BALOBA-1460 file (C-alpha; in Angstrom, 3 decimals):
// residues 355
<rec num="1" residu="m" x="-151.306" y="-49.698" z="101.520"/>
<rec num="2" residu="l" x="-147.763" y="-50.661" z="103.366"/>
<rec num="3" residu="r" x="-149.241" y="-53.679" z="104.496"/>
<rec num="4" residu="n" x="-150.383" y="-57.007" z="102.968"/>
<rec num="5" residu="e" x="-150.457" y="-60.760" z="102.972"/>
<rec num="6" residu="i" x="-146.407" y="-60.377" z="101.620"/>
<rec num="7" residu="t" x="-145.343" y="-57.884" z="104.299"/>
<rec num="8" residu="e" x="-146.886" y="-61.469" z="106.399"/>
<rec num="9" residu="l" x="-145.514" y="-63.525" z="104.678"/>
<rec num="10" residu="l" x="-142.454" y="-62.195" z="104.569"/>
<rec num="11" residu="q" x="-141.830" y="-60.766" z="107.917"/>
<rec num="12" residu="i" x="-141.291" y="-57.165" z="106.815"/>
<rec num="13" residu="d" x="-142.761" y="-53.793" z="107.260"/>
<rec num="14" residu="y" x="-142.491" y="-52.126" z="103.928"/>
<rec num="15" residu="p" x="-143.723" y="-53.829" z="100.799"/>
<rec num="16" residu="i" x="-140.232" y="-53.629" z="99.023"/>
<rec num="17" residu="i" x="-138.262" y="-56.280" z="97.938"/>
<rec num="18" residu="q" x="-134.052" y="-55.201" z="97.518"/>
<rec num="19" residu="a" x="-133.080" y="-57.633" z="94.222"/>
<rec num="20" residu="p" x="-130.874" y="-60.250" z="93.801"/>
<rec num="21" residu="m" x="-128.048" y="-59.119" z="91.982"/>
<rec num="22" residu="a" x="-125.245" y="-61.819" z="91.470"/>
<rec num="23" residu="g" x="-121.425" y="-61.051" z="90.915"/>
<rec num="24" residu="g" x="-120.939" y="-59.279" z="94.013"/>
<rec num="25" residu="v" x="-123.062" y="-56.439" z="94.796"/>
<rec num="26" residu="t" x="-125.315" y="-58.544" z="96.690"/>
<rec num="27" residu="t" x="-123.282" y="-58.093" z="99.546"/>
<rec num="28" residu="p" x="-123.742" y="-59.341" z="103.724"/>
<rec num="29" residu="t" x="-123.800" y="-55.412" z="104.086"/>
<rec num="30" residu="l" x="-126.002" y="-53.942" z="101.344"/>
<rec num="31" residu="v" x="-128.251" y="-57.634" z="102.477"/>
<rec num="32" residu="a" x="-128.262" y="-56.133" z="106.696"/>
<rec num="33" residu="a" x="-129.147" y="-52.754" z="105.596"/>
<rec num="34" residu="v" x="-132.082" y="-53.872" z="103.231"/>
<rec num="35" residu="s" x="-133.570" y="-56.184" z="106.533"/>
<rec num="36" residu="n" x="-132.717" y="-54.103" z="109.116"/>
<rec num="37" residu="n" x="-134.384" y="-50.555" z="107.485"/>
<rec num="38" residu="g" x="-138.115" y="-53.411" z="107.275"/>
<rec num="39" residu="c" x="-137.334" y="-54.761" z="104.130"/>
<rec num="40" residu="l" x="-136.769" y="-57.559" z="102.562"/>
<rec num="41" residu="g" x="-132.497" y="-58.208" z="101.582"/>
<rec num="42" residu="m" x="-131.521" y="-61.000" z="99.361"/>
<rec num="43" residu="f" x="-128.161" y="-62.262" z="98.344"/>
<rec num="44" residu="g" x="-127.816" y="-63.018" z="94.597"/>
<rec num="45" residu="s" x="-126.159" y="-67.153" z="95.218"/>
<rec num="46" residu="g" x="-126.048" y="-67.321" z="91.080"/>
<rec num="47" residu="y" x="-122.587" y="-68.062" z="90.616"/>
<rec num="48" residu="l" x="-121.476" y="-68.758" z="94.046"/>
<rec num="49" residu="n" x="-120.493" y="-72.308" z="95.173"/>
<rec num="50" residu="a" x="-122.369" y="-74.025" z="98.340"/>
<rec num="51" residu="e" x="-119.492" y="-73.197" z="100.545"/>
<rec num="52" residu="q" x="-119.569" y="-69.057" z="99.564"/>
<rec num="53" residu="t" x="-123.324" y="-69.249" z="100.158"/>
<rec num="54" residu="r" x="-123.285" y="-70.287" z="103.812"/>
<rec num="55" residu="e" x="-120.306" y="-67.654" z="104.273"/>
<rec num="56" residu="q" x="-123.036" y="-64.813" z="103.113"/>
<rec num="57" residu="i" x="-125.544" y="-66.571" z="105.118"/>
<rec num="58" residu="k" x="-123.197" y="-66.638" z="108.479"/>
<rec num="59" residu="e" x="-121.946" y="-63.072" z="107.866"/>
<rec num="60" residu="a" x="-125.935" y="-61.720" z="107.696"/>
<rec num="61" residu="k" x="-126.625" y="-63.671" z="110.503"/>
<rec num="62" residu="k" x="-124.264" y="-61.835" z="112.421"/>
<rec num="63" residu="l" x="-125.810" y="-58.331" z="110.606"/>
<rec num="64" residu="t" x="-129.283" y="-58.905" z="110.856"/>
<rec num="65" residu="s" x="-132.167" y="-61.177" z="112.898"/>
<rec num="66" residu="n" x="-134.312" y="-60.450" z="110.344"/>
<rec num="67" residu="h" x="-135.279" y="-62.049" z="107.315"/>
<rec num="68" residu="f" x="-133.874" y="-62.151" z="104.515"/>
<rec num="69" residu="g" x="-133.535" y="-64.792" z="101.281"/>
<rec num="70" residu="i" x="-131.654" y="-66.664" z="98.590"/>
<rec num="71" residu="n" x="-131.614" y="-66.596" z="94.815"/>
<rec num="72" residu="l" x="-130.277" y="-68.842" z="92.908"/>
<rec num="73" residu="f" x="-130.018" y="-69.833" z="88.690"/>
<rec num="74" residu="v" x="-132.266" y="-72.342" z="88.129"/>
<rec num="75" residu="p" x="-129.420" y="-75.136" z="85.381"/>
<rec num="76" residu="t" x="-130.305" y="-75.770" z="82.396"/>
<rec num="77" residu="q" x="-129.620" y="-78.047" z="79.590"/>
<rec num="78" residu="f" x="-127.143" y="-75.991" z="77.179"/>
<rec num="79" residu="s" x="-124.827" y="-77.602" z="74.028"/>
<rec num="80" residu="q" x="-122.458" y="-75.873" z="72.303"/>
<rec num="81" residu="s" x="-119.910" y="-76.718" z="69.493"/>
<rec num="82" residu="i" x="-116.217" y="-76.039" z="69.837"/>
<rec num="83" residu="d" x="-116.067" y="-74.467" z="66.557"/>
<rec num="84" residu="e" x="-118.189" y="-72.182" z="67.701"/>
<rec num="85" residu="i" x="-116.919" y="-71.558" z="71.170"/>
<rec num="86" residu="n" x="-113.420" y="-70.879" z="69.175"/>
<rec num="87" residu="q" x="-114.864" y="-68.930" z="66.961"/>
<rec num="88" residu="a" x="-116.826" y="-66.781" z="70.125"/>
<rec num="89" residu="n" x="-113.486" y="-66.936" z="72.080"/>
<rec num="90" residu="l" x="-111.703" y="-65.101" z="68.408"/>
<rec num="91" residu="l" x="-114.148" y="-62.608" z="68.302"/>
<rec num="92" residu="l" x="-113.165" y="-62.021" z="72.071"/>
<rec num="93" residu="q" x="-109.860" y="-61.364" z="71.244"/>
<rec num="94" residu="p" x="-109.862" y="-57.390" z="70.305"/>
<rec num="95" residu="f" x="-111.071" y="-56.533" z="73.667"/>
<rec num="96" residu="r" x="-107.953" y="-58.854" z="74.435"/>
<rec num="97" residu="e" x="-105.404" y="-56.964" z="72.991"/>
<rec num="98" residu="k" x="-106.895" y="-54.048" z="74.110"/>
<rec num="99" residu="l" x="-107.258" y="-54.770" z="78.072"/>
<rec num="100" residu="n" x="-103.031" y="-56.628" z="77.390"/>
<rec num="101" residu="i" x="-104.575" y="-60.098" z="78.835"/>
<rec num="102" residu="a" x="-103.540" y="-62.884" z="78.090"/>
<rec num="103" residu="t" x="-106.439" y="-64.939" z="75.218"/>
<rec num="104" residu="g" x="-108.769" y="-66.190" z="77.112"/>
<rec num="105" residu="g" x="-108.517" y="-70.640" z="78.122"/>
<rec num="106" residu="t" x="-111.230" y="-73.436" z="76.896"/>
<rec num="107" residu="s" x="-110.374" y="-75.625" z="79.720"/>
<rec num="108" residu="n" x="-112.317" y="-74.659" z="82.531"/>
<rec num="109" residu="l" x="-115.951" y="-73.877" z="81.321"/>
<rec num="110" residu="p" x="-118.986" y="-74.610" z="83.125"/>
<rec num="111" residu="d" x="-120.857" y="-77.496" z="82.211"/>
<rec num="112" residu="y" x="-124.309" y="-78.767" z="82.962"/>
<rec num="113" residu="e" x="-123.606" y="-81.785" z="85.498"/>
<rec num="114" residu="s" x="-121.452" y="-79.595" z="87.654"/>
<rec num="115" residu="a" x="-123.782" y="-76.760" z="87.902"/>
<rec num="116" residu="s" x="-126.528" y="-78.971" z="88.536"/>
<rec num="117" residu="e" x="-124.546" y="-80.410" z="91.342"/>
<rec num="118" residu="t" x="-123.726" y="-76.624" z="92.317"/>
<rec num="119" residu="f" x="-127.104" y="-76.208" z="92.689"/>
<rec num="120" residu="h" x="-128.400" y="-78.710" z="94.868"/>
<rec num="121" residu="e" x="-125.384" y="-78.701" z="97.371"/>
<rec num="122" residu="q" x="-127.257" y="-74.884" z="97.074"/>
<rec num="123" residu="i" x="-130.250" y="-75.905" z="98.031"/>
<rec num="124" residu="r" x="-128.907" y="-78.053" z="101.236"/>
<rec num="125" residu="v" x="-127.476" y="-74.779" z="102.366"/>
<rec num="126" residu="i" x="-130.704" y="-72.854" z="102.517"/>
<rec num="127" residu="i" x="-132.234" y="-75.270" z="104.484"/>
<rec num="128" residu="e" x="-129.567" y="-76.594" z="106.549"/>
<rec num="129" residu="e" x="-129.134" y="-72.415" z="107.647"/>
<rec num="130" residu="r" x="-133.179" y="-71.902" z="107.633"/>
<rec num="131" residu="v" x="-132.535" y="-69.530" z="105.303"/>
<rec num="132" residu="p" x="-136.475" y="-68.244" z="105.272"/>
<rec num="133" residu="v" x="-136.951" y="-67.277" z="101.781"/>
<rec num="134" residu="c" x="-135.150" y="-69.121" z="98.436"/>
<rec num="135" residu="s" x="-136.108" y="-67.705" z="94.789"/>
<rec num="136" residu="f" x="-134.946" y="-68.928" z="91.133"/>
<rec num="137" residu="t" x="-134.820" y="-66.907" z="87.830"/>
<rec num="138" residu="f" x="-133.836" y="-68.460" z="84.736"/>
<rec num="139" residu="g" x="-136.506" y="-71.356" z="85.378"/>
<rec num="140" residu="i" x="-138.142" y="-73.194" z="87.588"/>
<rec num="141" residu="p" x="-136.840" y="-75.921" z="89.505"/>
<rec num="142" residu="s" x="-138.166" y="-79.081" z="90.045"/>
<rec num="143" residu="s" x="-140.875" y="-80.596" z="91.955"/>
<rec num="144" residu="e" x="-138.898" y="-82.427" z="94.465"/>
<rec num="145" residu="v" x="-136.906" y="-78.798" z="95.287"/>
<rec num="146" residu="i" x="-139.742" y="-77.208" z="95.491"/>
<rec num="147" residu="r" x="-141.866" y="-79.778" z="97.658"/>
<rec num="148" residu="e" x="-138.026" y="-80.522" z="99.677"/>
<rec num="149" residu="l" x="-137.815" y="-76.460" z="100.890"/>
<rec num="150" residu="k" x="-141.662" y="-76.488" z="101.466"/>
<rec num="151" residu="q" x="-141.139" y="-79.013" z="104.490"/>
<rec num="152" residu="h" x="-139.154" y="-76.656" z="105.323"/>
<rec num="153" residu="n" x="-141.289" y="-73.582" z="105.190"/>
<rec num="154" residu="i" x="-138.986" y="-71.664" z="103.117"/>
<rec num="155" residu="i" x="-141.326" y="-69.306" z="101.155"/>
<rec num="156" residu="v" x="-140.007" y="-69.777" z="97.355"/>
<rec num="157" residu="i" x="-140.405" y="-67.601" z="94.650"/>
<rec num="158" residu="g" x="-140.418" y="-67.680" z="90.887"/>
<rec num="159" residu="t" x="-139.650" y="-65.289" z="88.177"/>
<rec num="160" residu="a" x="-141.669" y="-64.489" z="85.116"/>
<rec num="161" residu="t" x="-141.866" y="-62.301" z="82.258"/>
<rec num="162" residu="t" x="-144.968" y="-63.213" z="80.316"/>
<rec num="163" residu="v" x="-148.211" y="-63.708" z="82.008"/>
<rec num="164" residu="d" x="-147.680" y="-68.277" z="81.017"/>
<rec num="165" residu="e" x="-144.462" y="-68.294" z="82.661"/>
<rec num="166" residu="a" x="-146.904" y="-66.751" z="86.070"/>
<rec num="167" residu="i" x="-149.389" y="-69.285" z="85.435"/>
<rec num="168" residu="e" x="-146.323" y="-71.856" z="85.344"/>
<rec num="169" residu="v" x="-144.603" y="-70.580" z="88.497"/>
<rec num="170" residu="e" x="-148.512" y="-71.149" z="90.299"/>
<rec num="171" residu="k" x="-149.045" y="-74.136" z="88.540"/>
<rec num="172" residu="c" x="-145.623" y="-75.513" z="90.063"/>
<rec num="173" residu="g" x="-146.676" y="-74.311" z="93.320"/>
<rec num="174" residu="m" x="-144.837" y="-71.745" z="94.337"/>
<rec num="175" residu="d" x="-145.923" y="-69.186" z="96.591"/>
<rec num="176" residu="m" x="-145.567" y="-65.694" z="95.368"/>
<rec num="177" residu="v" x="-143.763" y="-64.434" z="91.638"/>
<rec num="178" residu="v" x="-141.897" y="-62.181" z="90.402"/>
<rec num="179" residu="v" x="-143.187" y="-60.093" z="87.165"/>
<rec num="180" residu="q" x="-139.798" y="-59.176" z="85.735"/>
<rec num="181" residu="g" x="-140.586" y="-56.073" z="82.844"/>
<rec num="182" residu="c" x="-138.787" y="-55.095" z="80.361"/>
<rec num="183" residu="e" x="-137.665" y="-52.166" z="81.993"/>
<rec num="184" residu="a" x="-135.487" y="-54.750" z="84.546"/>
<rec num="185" residu="g" x="-131.546" y="-54.111" z="84.341"/>
<rec num="186" residu="g" x="-129.903" y="-57.030" z="84.329"/>
<rec num="187" residu="h" x="-130.716" y="-60.605" z="83.053"/>
<rec num="188" residu="r" x="-134.005" y="-61.451" z="81.567"/>
<rec num="189" residu="g" x="-135.529" y="-64.143" z="83.677"/>
<rec num="190" residu="n" x="-137.713" y="-65.653" z="80.629"/>
<rec num="191" residu="f" x="-138.065" y="-69.675" z="80.459"/>
<rec num="192" residu="l" x="-140.899" y="-70.479" z="78.008"/>
<rec num="193" residu="h" x="-140.461" y="-68.196" z="75.469"/>
<rec num="194" residu="d" x="-137.403" y="-66.371" z="73.442"/>
<rec num="195" residu="v" x="-136.949" y="-62.845" z="74.551"/>
<rec num="196" residu="k" x="-138.641" y="-60.752" z="71.784"/>
<rec num="197" residu="e" x="-141.865" y="-62.611" z="72.850"/>
<rec num="198" residu="s" x="-141.204" y="-61.091" z="76.374"/>
<rec num="199" residu="q" x="-140.470" y="-57.980" z="76.304"/>
<rec num="200" residu="i" x="-143.296" y="-56.546" z="77.991"/>
<rec num="201" residu="g" x="-143.486" y="-53.062" z="79.883"/>
<rec num="202" residu="l" x="-144.345" y="-53.793" z="83.648"/>
<rec num="203" residu="m" x="-147.608" y="-51.309" z="84.325"/>
<rec num="204" residu="s" x="-149.055" y="-53.562" z="81.414"/>
<rec num="205" residu="l" x="-147.110" y="-56.733" z="82.845"/>
<rec num="206" residu="i" x="-149.031" y="-56.668" z="85.764"/>
<rec num="207" residu="p" x="-152.484" y="-56.396" z="85.560"/>
<rec num="208" residu="q" x="-152.857" y="-59.188" z="83.150"/>
<rec num="209" residu="v" x="-151.186" y="-61.728" z="85.425"/>
<rec num="210" residu="t" x="-152.866" y="-60.297" z="88.380"/>
<rec num="211" residu="d" x="-155.922" y="-61.396" z="86.425"/>
<rec num="212" residu="n" x="-155.112" y="-64.904" z="85.999"/>
<rec num="213" residu="v" x="-152.526" y="-65.351" z="88.966"/>
<rec num="214" residu="n" x="-153.811" y="-65.783" z="92.254"/>
<rec num="215" residu="i" x="-150.184" y="-65.919" z="93.876"/>
<rec num="216" residu="p" x="-149.181" y="-62.778" z="94.991"/>
<rec num="217" residu="v" x="-147.433" y="-60.359" z="92.550"/>
<rec num="218" residu="i" x="-143.969" y="-59.351" z="92.840"/>
<rec num="219" residu="a" x="-143.357" y="-56.008" z="90.783"/>
<rec num="220" residu="a" x="-139.708" y="-55.773" z="88.870"/>
<rec num="221" residu="g" x="-138.196" y="-52.945" z="86.575"/>
<rec num="222" residu="g" x="-137.757" y="-50.143" z="86.154"/>
<rec num="223" residu="i" x="-139.000" y="-49.064" z="89.428"/>
<rec num="224" residu="m" x="-136.933" y="-46.217" z="91.513"/>
<rec num="225" residu="d" x="-139.182" y="-44.640" z="93.803"/>
<rec num="226" residu="g" x="-142.789" y="-43.741" z="95.722"/>
<rec num="227" residu="r" x="-144.705" y="-43.603" z="92.822"/>
<rec num="228" residu="g" x="-143.081" y="-46.564" z="91.534"/>
<rec num="229" residu="l" x="-144.116" y="-48.290" z="94.419"/>
<rec num="230" residu="r" x="-147.521" y="-46.598" z="93.748"/>
<rec num="231" residu="a" x="-148.224" y="-47.425" z="90.526"/>
<rec num="232" residu="s" x="-147.684" y="-50.541" z="91.014"/>
<rec num="233" residu="l" x="-149.866" y="-51.618" z="94.184"/>
<rec num="234" residu="c" x="-152.322" y="-49.926" z="92.101"/>
<rec num="235" residu="l" x="-152.442" y="-52.464" z="89.583"/>
<rec num="236" residu="g" x="-151.929" y="-55.612" z="91.713"/>
<rec num="237" residu="a" x="-148.823" y="-56.214" z="92.911"/>
<rec num="238" residu="k" x="-148.399" y="-56.319" z="96.655"/>
<rec num="239" residu="a" x="-144.805" y="-55.551" z="96.581"/>
<rec num="240" residu="v" x="-142.066" y="-54.615" z="94.017"/>
<rec num="241" residu="q" x="-138.684" y="-56.254" z="93.561"/>
<rec num="242" residu="m" x="-136.055" y="-53.479" z="93.201"/>
<rec num="243" residu="g" x="-132.180" y="-53.644" z="92.025"/>
<rec num="244" residu="t" x="-130.673" y="-50.526" z="90.067"/>
<rec num="245" residu="a" x="-132.205" y="-48.375" z="93.471"/>
<rec num="246" residu="f" x="-130.299" y="-50.410" z="95.756"/>
<rec num="247" residu="l" x="-127.251" y="-50.873" z="93.630"/>
<rec num="248" residu="t" x="-126.314" y="-47.366" z="93.460"/>
<rec num="249" residu="c" x="-126.730" y="-47.304" z="97.292"/>
<rec num="250" residu="q" x="-123.196" y="-46.834" z="99.722"/>
<rec num="251" residu="e" x="-123.402" y="-50.704" z="100.828"/>
<rec num="252" residu="s" x="-124.065" y="-52.204" z="97.735"/>
<rec num="253" residu="g" x="-120.764" y="-54.260" z="96.811"/>
<rec num="254" residu="a" x="-120.863" y="-53.011" z="92.781"/>
<rec num="255" residu="h" x="-117.958" y="-51.283" z="91.926"/>
<rec num="256" residu="k" x="-117.551" y="-47.720" z="91.989"/>
<rec num="257" residu="l" x="-117.299" y="-47.181" z="87.799"/>
<rec num="258" residu="h" x="-121.247" y="-49.406" z="88.128"/>
<rec num="259" residu="k" x="-122.237" y="-46.713" z="90.100"/>
<rec num="260" residu="e" x="-120.575" y="-43.912" z="88.292"/>
<rec num="261" residu="s" x="-121.752" y="-45.200" z="84.927"/>
<rec num="262" residu="i" x="-126.125" y="-45.534" z="86.989"/>
<rec num="263" residu="v" x="-126.298" y="-42.439" z="88.388"/>
<rec num="264" residu="h" x="-124.740" y="-40.288" z="85.108"/>
<rec num="265" residu="a" x="-126.403" y="-42.151" z="82.873"/>
<rec num="266" residu="g" x="-129.607" y="-41.384" z="80.211"/>
<rec num="267" residu="e" x="-132.633" y="-43.460" z="80.121"/>
<rec num="268" residu="d" x="-131.662" y="-44.265" z="76.276"/>
<rec num="269" residu="q" x="-128.280" y="-45.876" z="77.342"/>
<rec num="270" residu="a" x="-129.634" y="-48.351" z="79.111"/>
<rec num="271" residu="v" x="-129.360" y="-51.479" z="76.164"/>
<rec num="272" residu="l" x="-130.220" y="-55.296" z="75.544"/>
<rec num="273" residu="t" x="-126.882" y="-57.152" z="75.339"/>
<rec num="274" residu="r" x="-126.074" y="-61.537" z="75.512"/>
<rec num="275" residu="a" x="-122.094" y="-60.262" z="74.396"/>
<rec num="276" residu="f" x="-121.457" y="-60.489" z="77.834"/>
<rec num="277" residu="s" x="-122.476" y="-63.570" z="79.369"/>
<rec num="278" residu="g" x="-124.781" y="-64.782" z="76.626"/>
<rec num="279" residu="k" x="-127.974" y="-64.593" z="78.284"/>
<rec num="280" residu="w" x="-129.844" y="-60.993" z="77.065"/>
<rec num="281" residu="a" x="-129.465" y="-58.694" z="79.846"/>
<rec num="282" residu="r" x="-130.031" y="-54.551" z="79.784"/>
<rec num="283" residu="g" x="-126.668" y="-52.501" z="80.484"/>
<rec num="284" residu="i" x="-125.549" y="-49.024" z="80.410"/>
<rec num="285" residu="k" x="-124.314" y="-48.973" z="77.114"/>
<rec num="286" residu="n" x="-120.263" y="-48.221" z="76.349"/>
<rec num="287" residu="i" x="-118.021" y="-49.443" z="73.556"/>
<rec num="288" residu="f" x="-118.140" y="-53.052" z="74.358"/>
<rec num="289" residu="i" x="-121.634" y="-53.516" z="73.761"/>
<rec num="290" residu="t" x="-121.183" y="-51.231" z="71.125"/>
<rec num="291" residu="e" x="-118.611" y="-53.511" z="68.898"/>
<rec num="292" residu="t" x="-119.752" y="-56.554" z="69.611"/>
<rec num="293" residu="q" x="-123.261" y="-55.908" z="68.477"/>
<rec num="294" residu="n" x="-123.287" y="-57.082" z="64.838"/>
<rec num="295" residu="h" x="-121.595" y="-60.529" z="66.233"/>
<rec num="296" residu="e" x="-124.402" y="-61.158" z="69.091"/>
<rec num="297" residu="a" x="-125.652" y="-64.497" z="66.951"/>
<rec num="298" residu="a" x="-122.132" y="-65.889" z="67.265"/>
<rec num="299" residu="f" x="-121.199" y="-65.557" z="70.745"/>
<rec num="300" residu="a" x="-121.562" y="-68.643" z="72.623"/>
<rec num="301" residu="q" x="-124.323" y="-69.828" z="74.870"/>
<rec num="302" residu="y" x="-124.732" y="-69.142" z="78.345"/>
<rec num="303" residu="p" x="-122.934" y="-69.292" z="80.970"/>
<rec num="304" residu="v" x="-120.017" y="-70.671" z="78.210"/>
<rec num="305" residu="q" x="-120.606" y="-66.636" z="76.905"/>
<rec num="306" residu="n" x="-120.145" y="-65.561" z="80.508"/>
<rec num="307" residu="t" x="-116.670" y="-67.830" z="81.056"/>
<rec num="308" residu="l" x="-114.760" y="-66.611" z="78.087"/>
<rec num="309" residu="t" x="-115.664" y="-62.607" z="78.396"/>
<rec num="310" residu="q" x="-114.910" y="-63.381" z="82.999"/>
<rec num="311" residu="n" x="-111.119" y="-62.169" z="81.858"/>
<rec num="312" residu="i" x="-112.100" y="-58.936" z="80.410"/>
<rec num="313" residu="r" x="-114.844" y="-57.851" z="82.321"/>
<rec num="314" residu="k" x="-112.028" y="-58.486" z="85.989"/>
<rec num="315" residu="a" x="-109.199" y="-56.915" z="84.232"/>
<rec num="316" residu="a" x="-111.174" y="-53.394" z="82.872"/>
<rec num="317" residu="a" x="-112.294" y="-53.339" z="86.542"/>
<rec num="318" residu="a" x="-109.245" y="-53.819" z="87.437"/>
<rec num="319" residu="q" x="-107.863" y="-51.216" z="85.644"/>
<rec num="320" residu="g" x="-110.884" y="-48.659" z="85.647"/>
<rec num="321" residu="n" x="-111.411" y="-48.619" z="82.308"/>
<rec num="322" residu="p" x="-115.788" y="-49.427" z="82.052"/>
<rec num="323" residu="e" x="-116.426" y="-49.474" z="78.865"/>
<rec num="324" residu="f" x="-115.748" y="-53.332" z="78.661"/>
<rec num="325" residu="m" x="-117.421" y="-53.636" z="82.237"/>
<rec num="326" residu="s" x="-120.886" y="-55.192" z="82.462"/>
<rec num="327" residu="l" x="-122.835" y="-52.168" z="83.902"/>
<rec num="328" residu="w" x="-125.820" y="-53.941" z="84.275"/>
<rec num="329" residu="s" x="-128.675" y="-51.162" z="84.998"/>
<rec num="330" residu="g" x="-132.384" y="-50.782" z="84.598"/>
<rec num="331" residu="q" x="-133.890" y="-48.205" z="82.279"/>
<rec num="332" residu="s" x="-134.250" y="-45.673" z="84.994"/>
<rec num="333" residu="p" x="-130.696" y="-44.774" z="85.889"/>
<rec num="334" residu="r" x="-131.969" y="-40.419" z="85.904"/>
<rec num="335" residu="l" x="-132.974" y="-41.315" z="89.129"/>
<rec num="336" residu="a" x="-130.439" y="-43.034" z="90.780"/>
<rec num="337" residu="k" x="-128.502" y="-41.951" z="93.925"/>
<rec num="338" residu="s" x="-125.473" y="-41.983" z="95.357"/>
<rec num="339" residu="q" x="-127.478" y="-42.891" z="99.030"/>
<rec num="340" residu="s" x="-128.036" y="-45.441" z="101.925"/>
<rec num="341" residu="v" x="-130.340" y="-47.890" z="102.028"/>
<rec num="342" residu="e" x="-131.661" y="-46.159" z="105.031"/>
<rec num="343" residu="e" x="-132.312" y="-42.825" z="103.420"/>
<rec num="344" residu="l" x="-133.734" y="-44.739" z="100.149"/>
<rec num="345" residu="i" x="-136.002" y="-46.766" z="101.940"/>
<rec num="346" residu="s" x="-137.256" y="-43.984" z="104.205"/>
<rec num="347" residu="r" x="-137.535" y="-42.080" z="101.097"/>
<rec num="348" residu="i" x="-139.629" y="-44.337" z="99.680"/>
<rec num="349" residu="v" x="-141.896" y="-44.611" z="102.666"/>
<rec num="350" residu="a" x="-142.214" y="-41.256" z="102.683"/>
<rec num="351" residu="e" x="-143.186" y="-40.699" z="99.003"/>
<rec num="352" residu="l" x="-146.128" y="-43.332" z="98.850"/>
<rec num="353" residu="l" x="-147.475" y="-41.620" z="102.255"/>
<rec num="354" residu="k" x="-147.752" y="-38.810" z="100.435"/>
<rec num="355" residu="k" x="-151.121" y="-37.373" z="100.228"/>
């Protein structure tokens, strides 16, 4: 049950992948700890530039000789009028006033061209540093990118939230697909369908995907222990990808208040919002989410909204105020624990092997 084609391809002992959580959670310490304990550690590098990506890779190499991977956000075209941006900024001003911070500027907003350039620079770094695994979310990269990575013997993994998306991941030549159930924390990885059409529970999604694709399936969304791993394997997945379970580990780079919010939350508090980034994501409900829920449609698109809220999130973290932080979490927070990576993995494996 522990060994299959994914463990062989990824050169890991157990069919467990640590989800690539961007924004400082997946530190070299966390990634290396996961890889050193027989699983696959993954960097969430979507918000980094090429040099920062290289630095993290080099740091991880000092801490582990085992395989680890990098996840990137696929850049997509977006357009936003200055009037729409100003309206979104105006809606955020009361929160800045509560935190006693300056008005958000609109001079350094992201654009597709620079995001695309950074993305391709990161691809070059991954190839140069010989990172063995590269995964993608928010879409599918070009056939040229996929071909180049595979020419350098890098395993390429896509993300899907529906059967159709999984089929597209396979068609483009990727080696594996992460199927993200609606229970998952953080940003939704949908790219063919609107988020409303991609809210499929993981236990329903796994067998439908495995019946329609031939590449190995990795299950993600709400999995926290050996029970979730066993269920996923029984339904046809070859491995699981776990985020929230690793986020609350001691080696995680998540803010202390973020970890505490998850550990003390109930399953009904993990809700969807697009107020923080402009893209739908699941996190622990707080004042920011509650007070913006009637204005979701008026906020800017991703990644513009993400930039507009950046000073709010940073100030809240610095002031120790979780009510205005993005507290990403899956739907199983009651199963989260404060523990080491080694303790988490050992417990999952023992639960899986228990008769």
